[in-house]
C-alpha positions in Angstrom: 37.0 13.5 6.3 34.6 11.1 4.6 35.2 10.1 1.0 31.4 10.4 0.6 30.4 14.1 0.8 26.7 14.1 0.0 25.1 17.3 -1.2 21.5 17.7 0.1 19.4 15.1 -1.6 17.2 15.3 -3.6 17.9 18.5 -5.6 15.1 21.1 -6.1 13.6 19.0 -8.9 13.5 15.9 -6.8 16.4 14.1 -8.4 19.0 11.9 -6.7 21.6 12.0 -9.4 19.6 10.9 -12.5 16.9 9.2 -10.5 13.6 10.4 -9.1 11.9 13.5 -10.4 8.2 14.0 -11.3 7.2 12.2 -14.5 3.6 13.2 -14.2 1.0 15.4 -15.9 1.3 19.2 -15.4 -1.9 19.3 -13.3 -0.6 16.7 -10.9 2.8 18.3 -10.8 1.1 21.4 -9.3 -0.5 19.2 -6.6 2.8 17.5 -5.8 4.6 20.9 -5.6 1.9 22.0 -3.2 2.5 18.9 -1.0 6.3 19.6 -1.1 5.7 23.3 -0.2 3.5 22.3 2.7 6.0 19.7 3.9 8.9 22.1 3.8 6.8 24.7 5.7 5.6 22.3 8.4 8.8 20.2 8.9 10.8 23.2 10.3 8.1 24.3 12.8 8.7 23.6 16.4 5.0 22.6 16.9 5.2 19.9 14.2 8.5 18.6 15.4 7.4 18.5 19.0 4.1 16.8 18.2 5.8 14.1 16.0 8.5 13.4 18.6 6.0 13.2 21.4 4.0 10.6 19.3 7.1 8.7 18.5 7.9 8.5 22.2 4.5 8.0 23.8 2.5 6.4 21.0 5.0 4.4 19.0 7.3 3.5 21.9 10.5 4.9 20.6 13.4 4.6 20.8 13.3 1.0 19.7 16.1 -1.0 21.3 19.2 -2.5 19.7 19.4 -6.1 20.8 22.4 -8.4 20.7 21.4 -11.7 19.1 24.0 -13.6 21.2 22.7 -17.1 20.7 22.4 -16.7 17.0 25.8 -15.1 16.8 27.4 -18.0 18.9 25.7 -20.6 16.7 27.0 -19.1 13.5 30.4 -18.2 14.7 32.2 -15.0 13.5 30.6 -11.6 13.7 28.2 -10.5 16.4 24.7 -9.8 15.1 22.6 -7.0 16.5 19.0 -6.2 15.7 17.4 -2.8 15.6 14.0 -3.8 16.9 11.5 -1.9 14.8 9.2 -4.9 15.2 8.5 -3.6 18.7 6.9 -0.4 17.5 3.2 0.1 17.8 1.6 -1.7 14.8 4.6 -4.0 14.6 6.9 -2.4 12.0 8.8 0.7 10.9 5.9 1.9 8.7 4.3 3.8 11.6 7.2 6.3 11.5 6.3 7.9 8.2 2.5 7.2 8.5 2.3 9.5 11.5 4.2 12.2 9.6 2.0 11.8 6.5 -1.2 11.9 8.6 -0.1 15.0 10.4 0.8 16.6 7.0 -2.7 15.7 5.7 -4.3 17.3 8.7 -2.1 20.4 8.3 -3.2 20.7 4.6 -6.9 20.3 5.4 -7.2 17.1 3.4 -10.5 15.1 3.9 -9.3 11.7 2.7 -6.0 9.7 2.8 -5.5 7.1 0.0 -2.7 4.5 0.0 -1.6 1.1 -1.2 -0.2 -1.8 0.9 1.6 -5.0 0.1 2.2 -7.0 3.3 -0.4 -4.9 5.0 2.0 -3.2 7.5 1.8 0.2 5.7 -2.0 -0.2 5.6 -2.3 -1.0 9.3 0.1 1.8 10.2 -1.7 4.4 8.1 -5.2 3.3 9.3 -3.8 3.7 12.8 -2.4 7.1 12.2 -5.6 8.3 10.4 -7.7 7.0 13.3 -5.5 9.0 15.6 -5.9 12.3 13.7 -9.5 11.7 12.6 -9.1 11.5 8.8 -10.9 8.8 6.6 -8.5 6.3 5.1 -8.8 4.1 2.0 -6.3 1.3 1.4 -5.9 -0.6 -1.9 -4.5 -4.1 -1.5 -3.9 -6.9 -4.0 -6.3 -9.9 -3.7 -3.3 -12.3 -3.4 -1.9 -10.3 -0.5 -5.3 -10.0 1.2 -5.5 -13.8 1.3 -1.9 -14.2 2.4 -1.9 -11.5 5.1 -5.3 -12.0 6.7 -4.3 -10.8 10.2 -3.4 -7.4 8.8 -6.6 -7.2 6.7 -8.6 -7.8 9.9 -6.7 -5.1 11.8 -7.3 -2.5 9.0 -11.0 -3.2 9.1 -11.1 -2.9 12.8 -9.3 0.4 12.6 -12.0 1.7 10.3 -10.3 2.0 6.9 -12.1 1.3 3.6 -10.2 -1.7 2.2 -10.3 -1.9 -1.6 -9.4 -5.4 -3.0 -7.4 -5.2 -6.3 -7.8 -8.2 -8.7 -6.2 -6.8 -11.8 -2.8 -8.1 -13.2 -0.9 -10.2 -10.6 -3.2 -8.8 -7.8 -0.1 -7.8 -5.7 1.7 -4.7 -4.7 2.4 -3.1 -8.1 -1.3 -3.4 -9.0 -2.4 -2.0 -5.7 -0.2 1.0 -6.4 -1.8 1.5 -9.8 -5.3 1.2 -8.3 -4.6 3.6 -5.5 -3.0 6.2 -7.7 -5.9 6.1 -10.1 -8.3 6.7 -7.3 -6.2 9.6 -6.0 -6.2 11.3 -9.4 -10.0 11.5 -9.3 -9.7 14.2 -6.5 -6.1 15.2 -5.7 -7.3 18.5 -4.2 -9.2 17.0 -1.3 -7.3 13.8 -0.9 -3.7 12.9 -0.4 -1.9 9.8 -1.5 0.2 8.6 1.4 2.9 6.6 -0.4 4.2 3.7 1.6 7.9 3.7 0.7 10.7 6.0 -0.6 9.1 5.7 -4.1 6.8 7.7 -6.3 7.1 11.3 -7.6 8.9 14.0 -5.7 8.5 14.9 -2.8 7.6 11.4 -1.5 11.0 9.7 -1.6 12.4 12.6 0.4 9.5 12.8 2.9 9.3 9.1 3.7 13.1 9.0 4.0 13.1 12.0 6.4 10.4 10.5 8.6 12.1 7.1 8.6 15.6 8.5 9.3 14.9 8.4 13.1 15.8 4.6 12.8 19.4 5.3 11.8 19.8 8.3 14.1 18.8 6.2 17.1 20.8 3.2 16.1 24.0 5.2 15.5 23.7 6.9 18.9 22.8 3.6 20.6 25.8 1.9 19.1 28.1 4.8 20.0 26.9 4.9 23.6 27.4 1.1 24.0 30.6 0.5 22.1 32.1 4.0 21.3 32.2 3.0 17.7 29.9 2.3 14.7 28.8 -1.2 13.6 31.1 -2.7 10.9 28.1 -3.6 8.7 24.5 -2.4 8.6 21.9 -4.1 6.6 18.2 -4.0 5.7 15.8 -5.5 3.2 14.9 -3.5 0.1 11.7 -3.6 -1.8 10.7 0.0 -2.3 13.3 0.7 0.3 11.9 2.8 3.2 13.2 0.8 6.2 16.6 0.6 4.5 16.8 4.4 3.9 15.7 4.9 7.4 18.7 3.0 8.7 21.2 3.9 6.1 20.8 7.8 6.1 22.6 8.4 9.4 25.6 6.3 8.3 26.2 7.4 4.7 29.2 9.6 5.6 30.8 7.0 7.9 33.7 5.5 6.0 34.0 2.7 8.7 30.5 1.3 8.0 29.8 -1.1 5.1 26.2 -0.7 4.0 24.3 -3.6 2.5 20.7 -3.7 1.0 19.1 -7.1 0.6 16.7 -7.7 -2.3 14.4 -10.7 -2.8 15.9 -13.3 -5.2 12.6 -15.2 -4.9 12.9 -18.6 -6.5 16.3 -17.7 -8.0 17.9 -14.9 -10.0 18.1 -17.4 -12.9 14.2 -17.6 -12.9 11.6 -14.9 -13.7 10.3 -15.3 -10.1 12.2 -12.7 -8.2 12.1 -9.0 -7.3 15.8 -8.2 -7.4 15.4 -4.8 -9.1 18.8 -3.3 -8.3 20.6 -6.5 -9.1 18.9 -7.3 -12.5 16.9 -4.2 -13.4 17.8 -1.3 -15.7 17.0 2.4 -15.5 13.4 3.2 -16.5 10.2 4.9 -15.4 7.4 3.7 -13.1 4.7 5.4 -11.0 5.8 8.9 -11.7 9.6 8.7 -11.2 12.8 7.3 -12.7 14.6 4.4 -11.1 15.9 0.9 -11.8 13.0 -1.2 -13.0 12.5 -4.9 -13.9 11.0 -4.3 -17.3 10.5 -5.9 -20.7 11.9 -4.6 -24.1 9.0 -2.2 -24.4 9.8 -0.7 -21.0 6.7 -2.2 -19.3 7.2 -3.5 -15.7 7.6 -7.3 -15.5 5.6 -9.5 -13.1 7.7 -10.0 -10.0 7.7 -12.4 -7.1 8.8 -12.6 -3.5 7.6 -14.7 -0.6 7.4 -11.4 1.3 4.4 -9.4 0.0 6.1 -6.1 1.0 9.0 -6.7 -1.3 7.4 -7.7 -4.6 7.7 -4.4 -6.4 9.4 -4.0 -9.9 10.8 -0.6 -9.1 12.9 0.8 -6.1 13.5 4.1 -4.4 15.5 6.6 -6.5 18.0 7.3 -3.7 18.9 3.6 -3.6 19.6 3.7 -7.3 21.9 6.6 -6.8 23.7 4.9 -3.9 24.2 1.8 -6.0 25.7 3.7 -8.9 28.2 5.6 -6.7 29.0 2.3 -4.9 28.2 3.6 -1.5 25.7 0.8 -0.8 26.2 -2.8 -1.9 23.0 -4.6 -2.9 22.8 -8.4 -2.4 19.9 -10.8 -2.7 18.4 -13.7 -0.7 16.1 -16.5 -2.0 12.7 -17.4 -0.6 14.3 -20.6 0.8 17.0 -18.6 2.6 14.4 -16.2 3.9 12.3 -19.0 5.4 15.3 -20.6 7.0 16.2 -17.2 8.6 12.6 -16.8 9.7 12.6 -20.1 11.5 16.1 -19.9 12.9 15.6 -16.4 14.5 12.3 -17.6 15.9 13.7 -20.8 17.5 17.2 -19.5 18.5 16.2 -16.0 19.8 12.5 -16.2 20.3 11.9 -13.4 17.8 9.5 -14.1 14.9 10.5 -11.6 12.1 8.4 -10.4 9.2 9.3 -12.3 6.0 10.6 -9.0 4.6 13.0 -8.5 7.6 14.0 -12.1 7.4 15.8 -11.3 4.1 18.2 -9.1 5.9 18.6 -11.6 8.8 19.4 -14.3 6.1 22.2 -12.1 4.6 23.6 -11.5 8.1 23.5 -15.2 8.8 25.4 -15.8 5.5 28.0 -13.1 6.2 28.7 -13.5 9.9 30.8 -16.7 9.7 33.1 -15.0 7.2 34.0 -12.3 9.8 35.9 -12.1 13.1 34.2 -12.3 16.4 35.1 -8.7 17.2 33.2 -7.5 14.1 29.5 -6.4 14.2 26.5 -6.6 11.9 23.5 -4.4 12.7 20.3 -5.7 11.0 17.2 -3.5 10.8 14.5 -5.9 12.0 11.9 -3.8 10.2 8.8 -5.7 11.3 7.4 -8.7 13.3 6.1 -11.8 11.8 2.6 -12.1 13.3 1.1 -11.4 9.9 3.2 -14.2 8.3 3.0 -16.9 11.0 -0.1 -18.8 9.6 1.3 -18.6 6.0 4.7 -19.9 7.0 3.2 -22.6 9.2 1.0 -23.8 6.3 3.9 -23.6 3.8 6.2 -25.7 6.1 3.5 -28.0 7.3 3.9 -27.0 11.0 
């Protein structure tokens, strides 16, 4: 029997332990409760489940394969590294998993507009794709810094027909895009829906996004069992808000034989202010309508954060991650920009796979860990996205 016996999470109020909840005005609470009610109603229907699974299979291309990175493993020595290839999904990342679910929910609720934020642009592209599929207008808020950095995804969003809103306030990155999108949503929450791009925000979004993403872990666990008749020794994924990580981790939480590691961005170093290592150096606080670990100043205001990966530079983190950290079920490590770039180039040149800079954080941790383990041990990395969006930026940064 597992030493980790998890009650259904979150509880009825949206809490994972002491984290999560709905720290929002009463009027908005009623709207969030309506979304939760609609989600709970639709998620158990055979029609919804069948439509979503059919789209996962025929539209996204699921199941995504588990690939043995043999040349990388041989080069490093030690553990064998495997990649859950979410980068092969339609739109190039894991984000399409929950975007399809959210778009179908918006359609079910009769919403006439979907609003969202995006950092690296993968959530924006995936949501614009899903909205085009179901025929609902889509508005994406994106920081100006990220718009300039992630030009390929910006182009795709425009082609797909979304209304792209540049955000120039503050640091003009992900946190500011969230602020801008949420303000726009509050203008008409009755007719629009805010499709949050990670396991963050007020209840029920951390639960909903996790549930839609959990197909990653269910597939990976079954694929590993079929191939090796056992679980991987380690599983790992990058953590910004934390959706791809919760997608992988959920299926393995009760498996005592699996070590689970989330990898945060250490940026230019944990001894500098230029990082986004929220679980490593943050403290409990409130942000964007929920309680979680936050990188914050003495007044409780979110600090400016940094990561070479636009999808990870967020000063908060999903509430379930906070709970899993506190009970020590998941170990949270960090990787610097330099280590990330090295992993990006190494995986590209040794395996012919160009990873997203976000995903390269998890690859970097696996590269650090593998030589410390035996050759009969295994590390499964969630390769959450492909690096098409980052290729020009990296080439320019490295002078290629």
